[in-house]
N, C-alpha and C positions, 0 to 999 in steps of 0.2 A: 385503268389509269395509265397515263403516258408521261413522258418527261415534260411535255408542254403543259399538262395538267398540273404538275408539280410547280411549274413556273407561275401559272396564273391563279391557282386555287389555294385554299387553306389560309390559316392565320398569318402566315408569312409570305403568301403569294402576292403578286403584283396588284391584283384587284383590291384585296384587303388593305394593302399599304397605301394605295391611292385614296381609298375611302377614308382611312385614318388621317392622311395628310389634308384632305378636304375639310374634314371636321375640325382639325387643328387650326386651319386657316380661318374658319368661321369664328372659332373661339378667340383667336388672335385679335379679331376686331370687336366682337360683341361682349367679351369678358375681360381679357387681359389688358387691352389698350383703349377701351371705350372712352375713358375720361381723358387720356392723353390726346386722342384724336379730336375729341370735342374741344379741348383747350386750344389745339392748333387751329381748328376751324374758326373758333371765336376770335382769336388774335389776328388771324389773317383777314377775316371779314372786317374787323375794326380798323385794320391798316388799308383796306380797300383792295387787297390782292385778289385776283381771280385765278391766277396761275401760280402755284407754289408746290413745294415738296416737303413732306413730313417724313422723317426717317425714324424708324423704330427698331429696336433690337428684337431678334427672335431667338428663342432657345430650342425651337423644334428641330431636332436632328440636323444641326448645322452642317455636319460633314456630308450628309446625304443631299441636302439642298444644294450644296456647293459642288457635288459630284458631277463629273463630266462637264465642268465649267458652267454648271447651272442648266445644262441642256439635258433634263431628265424628267420623267413623268411624275415623280414625287413632287418636284418643285412646281410643275404645271398644275397638279392637283391642289397643292397648298395655295398657290396664287388664285386659283379658281374659288377656293373656299374663302379667301380674303375678299374677293369680289362679291361673293354671296353675302358675307357678313356686312359689307358696305351697302349692298342692295337692300338688305333687311333694315338698314337705317336710312333708306331712301336716297342713297348716293349711288348712282348708276355707272355702268362701265364707261360711258362716254364722259363722265365727270371725274373719274379717278382710275388710274392704271397703276396697279402695284407691280413692283419689280424687285429683283434680288439685288442687294447692294453688297458687294464683296470688296469694297475699297480698303477695308481693314483686313489684314491677314488673320486676325484673331476673332473679332466679333462679326457675326453674321446679322445683317440688317435687312429690313424691308423698306423700300421707298414707296410712299404713297404719293403719286404724282397727280395732283389735283389740277383741274382746268374747268372752272365754272364759266359758262356762257351767260352773260347778263342781258343780251338782247335777242 
């Protein structure tokens, strides 16, 4: 074993933490916020909007997601999981881009930036 192994491997290693963040991102869409996202899509469609943003609160490790001003691998894995959760619901990466919203110093939120092409 080496110091590098300590960094990457094990239950608290970077690989495991990125996998955990990815899984949490999928759950954020498919379990925690499925009905909220559905409601936002329904109301935006009824209003004729093709480009809109839905903002949802996340409780998954907010201090880690915000760490290094959001420029970290845990956030990237979490957002990739959110994209996977959306893809599982047939909303693809060219139709929605998730991003970290830290406009509030207390609450950590995720913006789902939808852009549906109709032609």
